[in-house]
C-alpha positions in Angstrom: 203.3 49.4 -145.1 207.1 49.0 -144.5 209.6 51.8 -144.7 213.3 51.4 -144.7 215.5 54.1 -143.4 219.2 54.4 -144.2 221.5 57.4 -144.2 225.1 58.7 -144.9 226.0 56.2 -147.5 228.4 58.8 -149.0 228.5 56.9 -152.4 231.3 58.7 -154.3 233.1 58.9 -157.6 236.1 56.8 -156.8 238.3 59.7 -155.9 240.5 59.8 -152.8 237.7 60.6 -150.4 235.3 57.9 -151.8 235.4 55.1 -149.3 232.1 53.5 -150.0 232.9 49.8 -150.6 229.5 48.1 -150.0 227.8 47.9 -153.3 227.1 44.2 -152.9 225.6 44.6 -149.4 223.4 47.5 -150.5 222.2 45.7 -153.6 221.4 42.7 -151.5 219.3 44.9 -149.2 217.4 46.5 -152.0 216.7 43.2 -153.7 215.5 41.7 -150.5 212.9 44.4 -150.0 212.2 44.9 -153.7 210.5 41.5 -153.6 208.2 42.6 -150.8 204.9 44.5 -151.4 204.1 47.9 -150.1 207.7 49.0 -149.3 209.3 52.4 -149.4 212.9 53.4 -149.1 213.9 56.7 -147.3 217.5 57.9 -147.6 218.0 60.3 -144.7 220.6 62.5 -146.3 224.2 62.2 -147.7 223.3 59.3 -149.9 225.8 60.6 -152.5 229.1 62.3 -151.8 229.1 65.4 -153.7 230.9 67.8 -151.4 234.2 66.0 -151.6 233.9 64.8 -155.2 236.3 65.3 -158.0 233.8 67.6 -159.8 233.6 70.0 -156.9 237.4 70.0 -156.5 237.8 70.9 -160.2 235.9 74.2 -159.7 238.5 75.3 -157.1 237.8 77.4 -154.1 235.0 79.4 -155.7 232.3 81.0 -153.7 229.5 78.7 -152.4 227.0 80.4 -154.7 229.1 80.0 -157.8 229.7 76.4 -157.0 226.0 75.6 -156.5 225.0 77.2 -159.8 227.9 75.8 -161.8 227.7 72.1 -161.0 226.0 70.0 -163.7 225.0 66.3 -164.1 228.6 65.2 -164.6 229.1 64.9 -160.8 226.3 62.3 -160.7 227.3 60.5 -163.8 230.8 60.2 -162.4 229.4 58.5 -159.3 227.2 56.2 -161.4 230.2 55.1 -163.5 231.9 54.0 -160.3 228.8 52.2 -159.0 226.8 51.1 -162.1 225.3 47.9 -160.6 224.2 49.8 -157.6 222.4 52.5 -159.5 220.7 49.9 -161.7 219.5 48.3 -158.4 218.0 51.6 -157.2 216.2 52.0 -160.6 214.9 48.5 -160.4 213.6 49.1 -156.8 212.0 52.4 -157.9 210.0 50.7 -160.6 207.8 49.0 -157.9 208.4 51.0 -154.8 208.8 54.6 -153.7 212.3 56.1 -153.0 212.4 59.3 -151.0 215.8 61.2 -150.9 216.2 63.6 -148.0 219.0 66.0 -148.7 221.8 66.5 -146.2 225.0 68.7 -146.0 227.3 66.6 -148.3 224.7 66.5 -151.1 223.0 69.9 -150.4 223.8 71.0 -154.0 221.1 68.7 -155.2 218.5 70.8 -153.5 219.8 74.1 -154.6 220.5 73.3 -158.3 217.6 72.3 -160.3 219.7 70.6 -163.0 221.3 68.3 -160.5 218.0 67.6 -158.9 216.4 66.5 -162.1 219.5 64.4 -163.0 219.3 62.4 -159.8 215.6 61.9 -159.9 216.0 60.6 -163.4 218.8 58.2 -162.6 217.5 56.9 -159.3 213.8 57.2 -159.9 213.4 59.0 -156.6 211.6 61.9 -155.1 213.8 64.6 -153.5 212.8 66.5 -150.3 214.4 68.8 -147.7 212.7 66.6 -145.0 210.2 63.8 -144.9 207.1 63.6 -142.8 204.6 60.8 -142.7 201.6 62.2 -140.9 199.7 58.9 -140.9 202.1 57.2 -138.5 203.7 60.4 -137.1 207.2 60.0 -138.4 209.8 62.7 -139.2 213.1 62.0 -141.1 215.6 64.9 -141.3 219.3 64.7 -141.9 220.2 66.6 -138.7 223.0 69.0 -139.9 220.4 71.7 -139.4 221.1 71.4 -135.7 224.9 71.4 -136.0 226.5 74.8 -135.7 229.4 74.1 -138.2 227.1 72.5 -140.8 224.0 74.6 -140.8 223.0 77.7 -142.8 222.4 81.0 -141.2 221.3 84.5 -142.2 223.4 87.6 -142.4 222.4 90.9 -140.9 221.3 91.9 -144.3 219.2 88.8 -144.8 221.6 87.0 -147.2 222.2 83.3 -146.8 225.4 82.4 -145.1 226.7 78.9 -146.1 228.0 76.5 -143.5 231.5 76.7 -142.5 231.8 73.0 -142.8 231.3 73.1 -146.5 234.1 75.6 -147.0 236.4 73.7 -144.6 236.1 70.5 -146.5 236.9 72.2 -149.8 239.7 74.3 -148.3 241.4 71.2 -146.8 241.1 69.3 -150.2 243.5 71.7 -151.7 245.7 72.8 -148.8 246.0 69.6 -146.7 244.7 66.5 -148.4 246.8 66.9 -151.6 250.0 67.1 -149.4 248.9 64.2 -147.2 248.2 62.1 -150.3 251.8 62.3 -151.4 253.0 61.0 -148.0 250.7 58.1 -147.0 248.8 55.3 -148.7 245.5 56.5 -150.4 243.2 54.8 -147.9 244.8 56.7 -145.0 243.8 60.0 -146.7 240.1 59.5 -145.9 240.6 58.1 -142.4 241.1 61.4 -140.6 237.5 62.4 -141.7 236.1 59.2 -140.2 237.8 59.2 -136.8 235.2 58.9 -134.0 235.0 60.7 -131.6 236.2 63.7 -133.4 238.6 64.8 -130.7 240.6 61.5 -131.2 241.8 62.9 -134.6 244.7 64.4 -132.7 245.8 61.0 -131.5 245.2 59.5 -134.9 247.7 61.9 -136.4 250.2 61.0 -133.7 249.6 57.3 -134.5 250.3 57.9 -138.2 253.6 59.6 -137.4 254.5 56.6 -135.3 253.8 54.2 -138.1 255.0 56.2 -141.1 258.4 57.9 -141.5 257.0 61.0 -143.0 259.6 63.6 -142.1 256.9 66.2 -141.3 254.6 66.8 -138.4 251.1 66.3 -140.1 249.3 67.3 -136.9 251.0 70.6 -136.8 250.4 70.9 -140.6 246.7 70.2 -140.1 246.3 72.8 -137.3 248.3 75.5 -139.2 246.2 74.9 -142.3 243.0 75.2 -140.3 244.2 78.5 -138.8 245.0 79.8 -142.2 241.5 78.8 -143.4 240.0 80.7 -140.5 241.8 83.9 -141.7 240.1 83.8 -145.2 237.3 86.1 -146.1 234.8 83.2 -146.2 235.6 82.1 -142.7 235.7 85.6 -141.3 232.3 86.3 -142.8 230.9 83.2 -141.1 232.5 84.1 -137.8 231.1 87.6 -138.0 227.6 86.5 -138.7 227.5 83.6 -136.1 229.7 85.0 -133.3 229.8 88.8 -133.6 230.8 89.2 -130.0 233.8 86.8 -130.2 235.6 88.5 -133.1 238.2 90.1 -130.9 238.9 86.8 -129.1 239.3 85.1 -132.5 241.8 87.7 -133.6 244.0 86.7 -130.6 243.9 83.0 -131.5 243.9 83.2 -135.3 246.3 86.1 -136.0 250.0 86.5 -135.4 249.3 87.7 -131.8 248.5 84.2 -130.7 250.4 82.0 -133.1 250.0 78.3 -133.6 250.2 77.4 -129.9 247.2 79.3 -128.8 245.4 78.5 -132.1 246.0 74.8 -131.3 244.5 75.2 -127.9 241.4 76.9 -129.4 240.9 74.1 -131.9 241.3 71.3 -129.3 238.8 73.1 -126.9 236.3 73.5 -129.7 236.7 69.9 -130.9 236.5 68.6 -127.3 233.1 70.5 -126.9 231.8 69.1 -130.2 233.0 65.6 -129.3 231.1 65.8 -126.0 227.9 66.9 -127.8 228.4 64.8 -131.0 226.7 61.6 -129.7 223.8 63.1 -127.9 222.9 66.5 -129.2 220.7 65.1 -131.9 219.1 62.9 -129.4 218.3 65.9 -127.2 216.9 67.7 -130.2 214.7 64.7 -131.1 213.3 64.6 -127.5 212.4 68.3 -127.8 210.8 67.7 -131.2 208.8 64.7 -129.8 207.5 66.9 -127.0 206.8 70.1 -128.9 205.9 68.9 -132.4 207.5 71.7 -134.4 210.8 72.9 -136.0 211.4 76.6 -135.9 211.9 78.4 -139.2 215.5 79.6 -138.3 216.6 76.0 -137.9 215.6 75.2 -141.4 217.3 78.1 -143.1 218.6 77.0 -146.6 216.1 74.1 -146.7 212.8 75.8 -146.0 212.2 79.1 -144.3 208.9 78.4 -142.7 208.2 76.8 -139.3 207.3 73.1 -139.6 204.3 71.9 -137.6 204.1 68.2 -136.9 200.6 67.5 -135.5 201.4 63.9 -134.9 204.9 62.7 -134.0 205.9 59.2 -132.8 209.2 58.7 -134.4 212.1 61.0 -135.2 214.8 59.7 -137.6 218.1 61.5 -138.0 221.5 60.8 -139.6 224.6 63.1 -139.9 226.6 62.1 -136.8 227.7 58.7 -138.2 226.6 57.0 -134.9 223.6 54.7 -135.1 221.0 54.6 -132.3 217.6 53.4 -131.3 216.1 54.9 -128.1 212.7 55.1 -126.4 211.5 58.5 -125.4 208.6 58.6 -122.9 206.3 61.5 -123.6 203.3 62.1 -121.5 203.0 58.5 -120.5 203.4 57.3 -124.2 206.5 55.7 -125.8 208.0 57.7 -128.6 211.1 56.7 -130.6 214.4 58.2 -131.8 216.4 56.6 -134.5 219.8 57.5 -135.9 220.7 55.7 -139.0 224.5 55.9 -138.5 226.6 55.6 -141.7 227.8 53.2 -144.2 231.1 54.9 -144.4 233.9 53.2 -142.4 234.6 54.6 -138.9 238.0 54.8 -137.4 238.3 54.5 -133.7 240.8 53.4 -131.0 241.1 49.7 -130.2 239.3 49.2 -126.8 239.3 53.0 -126.5 243.1 53.0 -125.8 245.6 54.9 -127.9 248.3 52.4 -127.2 246.5 49.6 -129.0 246.2 51.7 -132.2 243.1 52.5 -134.4 240.7 50.1 -136.1 238.8 50.8 -139.2 235.3 49.2 -139.4 231.9 49.6 -140.9 228.5 49.3 -139.2 225.9 48.9 -142.0 222.7 50.0 -140.3 219.1 50.2 -141.4 215.8 50.7 -139.6 212.5 49.1 -140.6 209.3 50.9 -139.6 206.0 49.1 -140.3 202.4 49.2 -139.3 201.0 45.7 -139.2 197.3 44.9 -139.7 196.5 45.2 -136.0 197.6 48.9 -136.3 200.5 49.0 -133.8 203.7 50.6 -134.8 206.7 48.2 -135.1 210.3 49.2 -135.5 213.1 46.8 -136.3 216.8 47.8 -136.6 219.7 45.8 -138.1 223.4 46.4 -138.2 226.1 44.4 -140.0 229.6 44.9 -138.7 232.4 44.5 -141.2 236.1 44.7 -140.5 239.2 42.9 -141.5 242.5 42.0 -139.8 244.4 44.4 -142.0 242.3 47.5 -141.3 244.4 48.4 -138.2 246.8 51.3 -137.7 
């Protein structure tokens, strides 16, 4: 048996935030494994880009609950119209092999809306799950946003579901920042600030854009002020109240007129620096804990499943979400266990040689992992990454 793991494709509908350009490469991968027997494909979350789609934007800044219940199959058909050959390739693969689709945070609506779920299952020929567990070989595949403070669900004091701040932030910025930025810079630049890695470098990226383009407006200050205004909304305040009840007084100092943009900017930079430091390893730390303990607590799976998950046999943990691929060995009680992060098929934007003065490069690292059990019964893991960039993709 062979299982292919990929994640964070973010296949979109062709709108400004859709920067998936690798239909040919993914079709080639599907065709290669479609011809092999006993093969399964597992998409470890964010296969489709729903959160930043045109259909979601058309609903406006409605509540999370309203949005989840209102979306219909049009959001998926719009994506298929942009990528018809790729969808056909998925269907061809699913005729002979199993496709398991694990839900992430940018495609969460698929899990919560039965109409969307049925639409995608019909179009891709897949099975949709909140997480994937193969007990036979001891493998868990989970997107990973469940362990990210900004992108996980929580429970209010009254037991209600509190949606992730990350969902509202993305939708708020589409209206209050992205549309303005789109009128100032080329379209491909619009999606780049979402793809800057590490996240703290987004401040330097904004400064670089100001150096290259004569915009006549400080877009870094605009982004910060827009973020601060977002944090003053009812939705953000509700999230803050439920997740940080003891820091509400501090947030008022930074986010209201008492502190102004200067203190607000300091707060944002501090938070992003903390997230940037954690971004590359917090999922690895969680994977190590999982491999040692063999369970996921119920509170960590709020919004996906509300029961504790017991994993009696666990040799491999597969995550996505952080857009940084990895393959690491984890010794547990004298035995080797494994952590895989599938990275992303979205482009990443990072400093050339890690230095601001050289500018930023935009590249893609097309990663997949192949887990198999040969006849002799030992577990084999193979990873592959294809790097793609061009001379023109520099800022």
